[in-house]
Structures are given as C-alpha cells and as structure tokens.
C-alpha positions as CSV (number, residue, x, y, z in Angstrom):
1,L,-1.7,11.6,-32.0
2,F,-1.3,10.1,-28.5
3,F,1.8,12.1,-27.7
4,M,1.2,14.8,-25.1
5,A,3.3,17.1,-23.1
6,I,3.6,15.8,-19.6
7,K,2.6,18.2,-16.9
8,S,3.1,18.0,-13.2
9,Y,-0.1,18.1,-11.1
10,G,1.7,18.3,-7.7
11,M,3.8,16.2,-5.4
12,G,4.1,12.5,-6.1
13,A,6.8,10.0,-6.9
14,V,10.2,11.5,-6.6
15,L,13.8,10.6,-6.2
16,L,15.2,11.6,-2.9
17,N,17.4,14.0,-4.9
18,D,14.9,15.3,-7.4
19,T,17.5,16.8,-9.7
20,T,18.9,13.4,-10.5
21,T,18.5,12.2,-14.1
22,M,17.9,8.4,-14.3
23,A,19.8,6.5,-16.9
24,I,20.6,2.9,-17.8
25,G,23.1,1.5,-15.4
26,K,22.2,3.8,-12.5
27,S,20.7,2.6,-9.3
28,A,16.9,3.3,-8.9
29,S,17.4,3.3,-5.1
30,G,15.8,6.4,-3.7
31,I,12.6,6.4,-5.7
32,V,9.8,7.2,-3.3
33,F,6.1,6.5,-4.1
34,S,3.9,8.8,-2.1
35,N,0.5,8.6,-3.7
36,L,-0.2,4.9,-4.6
37,I,-3.6,3.7,-5.5
38,N,-4.7,0.0,-6.1
39,S,-2.2,-0.9,-3.4
40,P,-2.6,-1.8,0.3
41,E,0.2,0.7,1.0
42,K,-0.3,4.4,0.1
43,T,3.5,5.0,0.2
44,S,6.5,2.9,-0.7
45,T,10.0,3.0,-2.1
46,I,11.6,1.1,-4.9
47,D,13.9,-0.5,-2.3
48,N,10.8,-2.4,-1.0
49,Y,10.9,-4.5,-4.2
50,K,14.5,-5.6,-4.1
51,G,14.8,-9.2,-5.0
52,K,12.2,-8.8,-7.7
53,I,12.5,-7.3,-11.1
54,V,10.4,-4.2,-11.4
55,I,8.8,-2.7,-14.5
56,L,7.8,0.9,-14.2
57,D,5.0,1.4,-16.7
58,F,4.7,5.1,-17.8
59,W,1.2,5.4,-19.1
60,G,-1.8,7.7,-19.5
61,T,-5.6,7.3,-19.8
62,Y,-5.4,9.4,-23.1
63,C,-2.9,6.9,-24.6
64,Q,-4.7,4.0,-26.5
65,P,-1.6,1.8,-26.7
66,C,-1.0,2.3,-22.9
67,V,-4.6,1.3,-22.1
68,A,-4.4,-1.7,-24.5
69,M,-1.3,-3.0,-22.6
70,L,-2.9,-2.9,-19.1
71,P,-4.6,-6.3,-19.3
72,K,-1.4,-7.9,-20.6
73,M,0.5,-6.3,-17.6
74,V,-2.1,-7.7,-15.2
75,T,-1.6,-11.2,-16.8
76,L,2.2,-11.0,-16.6
77,Q,2.0,-9.8,-13.0
78,K,-0.1,-12.8,-12.0
79,Q,2.1,-15.2,-14.1
80,F,5.4,-14.1,-12.5
81,E,4.0,-13.3,-9.0
82,G,6.7,-13.2,-6.3
83,K,9.5,-12.6,-8.9
84,F,8.1,-9.6,-10.8
85,Q,6.4,-6.3,-9.9
86,V,4.6,-3.9,-12.3
87,L,4.2,-0.4,-11.0
88,L,2.1,2.0,-13.1
89,L,3.1,5.6,-13.2
90,N,0.7,8.3,-14.2
91,D,0.6,12.1,-14.1
92,E,-3.0,12.9,-14.6
93,P,-5.5,14.3,-12.1
94,I,-6.6,11.7,-9.6
95,T,-10.2,12.1,-10.5
96,R,-9.5,11.2,-14.2
97,V,-7.4,8.1,-13.2
98,S,-10.0,7.0,-10.5
99,T,-12.8,7.3,-13.0
100,F,-10.8,5.3,-15.6
101,F,-10.1,2.5,-13.1
102,S,-13.8,2.4,-12.1
103,R,-14.8,2.0,-15.8
104,M,-12.1,-0.6,-16.4
105,E,-13.4,-2.6,-13.4
106,K,-16.4,-3.5,-15.5
107,I,-14.4,-4.6,-18.5
108,S,-11.0,-5.8,-17.3
109,P,-10.0,-5.0,-13.8
110,V,-6.5,-3.4,-13.3
111,D,-5.3,-4.4,-9.9
112,L,-1.8,-3.1,-10.3
113,P,-0.3,-0.4,-8.0
114,C,-0.4,3.0,-9.6
115,E,1.6,6.0,-8.5
116,L,-0.2,9.3,-9.2
117,N,1.5,12.6,-9.7
118,A,4.6,11.0,-11.2
119,G,5.5,13.9,-13.3
120,K,9.0,14.3,-11.8
121,L,9.8,10.6,-12.6
122,F,8.6,11.1,-16.2
123,K,11.1,14.0,-16.4
124,Q,13.9,12.2,-14.6
125,F,13.6,9.2,-16.9
126,G,13.2,11.3,-20.0
127,I,9.8,9.9,-20.7
128,Q,8.0,12.1,-23.3
129,Y,5.2,9.8,-24.4
130,G,3.8,6.4,-23.5
131,P,3.8,3.6,-23.2
132,Q,7.3,3.2,-22.1
133,Y,8.7,0.7,-19.6
134,V,11.7,1.0,-17.3
135,W,13.2,-2.4,-16.5
136,I,14.9,-2.5,-13.0
137,N,16.8,-5.7,-12.0
138,K,16.7,-7.5,-8.6
139,E,19.5,-5.3,-7.2
140,G,17.6,-2.1,-8.1
141,K,19.7,-1.1,-11.2
142,V,18.0,0.5,-14.2
143,C,18.7,-1.9,-17.1
144,A,16.5,-0.8,-20.0
145,V,13.8,1.6,-21.2
146,T,11.7,-0.1,-23.8
147,A,8.5,0.1,-25.8
148,H,5.6,-2.3,-25.4
149,D,6.9,-4.9,-27.8
150,A,9.7,-5.9,-25.4
151,L,7.2,-6.9,-22.8
152,T,6.9,-10.6,-23.6
153,E,6.7,-13.6,-21.4
154,K,10.0,-14.8,-22.9
155,N,11.9,-11.6,-22.1
156,I,10.5,-11.3,-18.6
157,A,11.4,-15.0,-17.8
158,A,14.9,-14.4,-19.2
159,F,15.3,-11.1,-17.2
160,I,14.2,-12.9,-14.0
161,K,16.8,-15.6,-14.7
162,D,19.6,-13.2,-15.8
163,D,19.3,-9.5,-16.3
164,A,21.9,-9.5,-19.1
165,I,19.3,-9.9,-21.9
166,S,19.3,-7.7,-25.0
167,L,16.3,-5.4,-25.3
168,T,15.7,-2.7,-27.9
169,Q,16.0,0.6,-26.1
170,V,13.8,3.6,-26.5
171,T,15.8,6.8,-26.9
172,A,14.7,10.3,-26.6
173,D,16.4,11.4,-29.8
174,A,15.1,8.5,-31.9
175,P,12.8,9.7,-34.7
176,I,9.2,8.4,-34.3
177,S,8.9,8.3,-38.0
178,Q,9.6,10.3,-41.1
179,Y,6.7,12.5,-42.0
180,D,6.0,14.9,-44.9
181,Y,3.1,17.2,-44.1
182,H,2.6,17.8,-47.9
183,R,1.7,14.1,-48.6
184,P,-1.2,12.0,-47.3
185,L,-0.6,10.2,-44.0
186,L,0.6,6.6,-44.3
187,S,1.1,6.8,-48.1
188,G,4.2,5.1,-49.2
189,I,6.9,6.0,-46.6
190,N,5.0,8.9,-45.1
191,G,4.6,7.8,-41.5
192,D,4.2,4.2,-42.5
193,V,6.3,2.2,-40.0
194,S,5.7,-1.3,-41.6
C-alpha cells in the first residue's frame, strides 16, 4: 500500500565513498548533506552533530505513517533540544516536498531539517519503505534501524544517557506479513498483524 520503489532524482546526501553499505556498528562519519531545506545551512555533514544523538528519519509524502509521525518528531526534537537531532531524509522531487511543507505549515509546522535527493542513503542503509529510523549515537556510530514504535520519549532519554539500549530492529528480509491473495484482506491471519 504505502510501499514504493525508491528512485533517485539526482545528487543529494551521500557518503564520501558512495559504494559503502551502512550497517549497525559502523561509523556514520562521512555522510554529507548537500540539499538541506528547513535549515539555516544548505549543506552539512553528520560529523557536525557529534555529541548529540541523531535520528535519520527516512520518509515520504506518499507514506501516511511517515506523515503521521512528523508532529511527534517535532515534539521530540523540542523536548530533547541540544542533545538530540532529527534529520528528515526524502527522495522525492523538491516541488512535491516543498508543496507538502507549505500545506503542513497551516496544520502542524514541520521545522526539522530535511535532506532532499537522499536516494543513495536510502540504498546504502537498505531502506525499502518508510517510515524507518536510523539511530546514531553521540560518537557517530549507527546503533539501530527501527520502525516508528521505537521512537518513544523513554527510549530517546535512555539512548541519550547510554546508547546500549535494546531496540527492535527492522531487517530487510523480515516478512511484512503473511498474505494469501485468494482470501479477503485482514480476515483471520491474512495480513492481520494484531
């Protein structure tokens, strides 16, 4: 439903060595943001955020759960200001994202930095759908890739205090749900995740 193939629309956020695959335990050092919006700086690097925990929020305007999480991300950013940084990553055309933020301004402003053209980072982190969140500790090490349910005040506070917290990881090979195309959707065990 909200799962889409991720396409690259041009240059944007990259690792200095863009053939590197990011994984838990690896350093995120070398990530360059070259097309930031909602930020005083138009370019930056992940190293500029050392000393803070960073959440890379892989999202899309087409993804209802991604959009639903944006106000929560803004609230968490304000609550943990100075210790925590949310960076939105998107790979849609700039006109679509700009229009989206303009419309959101009237409902619930999203004043988080957003890197456009982040297709290479989607690929390097193995992100195939959103929302997914990459947790980077104060030293710049990738510690987790999670779904939205891990983004709680309690988990963020614990991660700020000590990055050795236990979070449920999203894995590329994890089945989304069992589904039988010959049965009605959400009947019994057919796609019902409850």
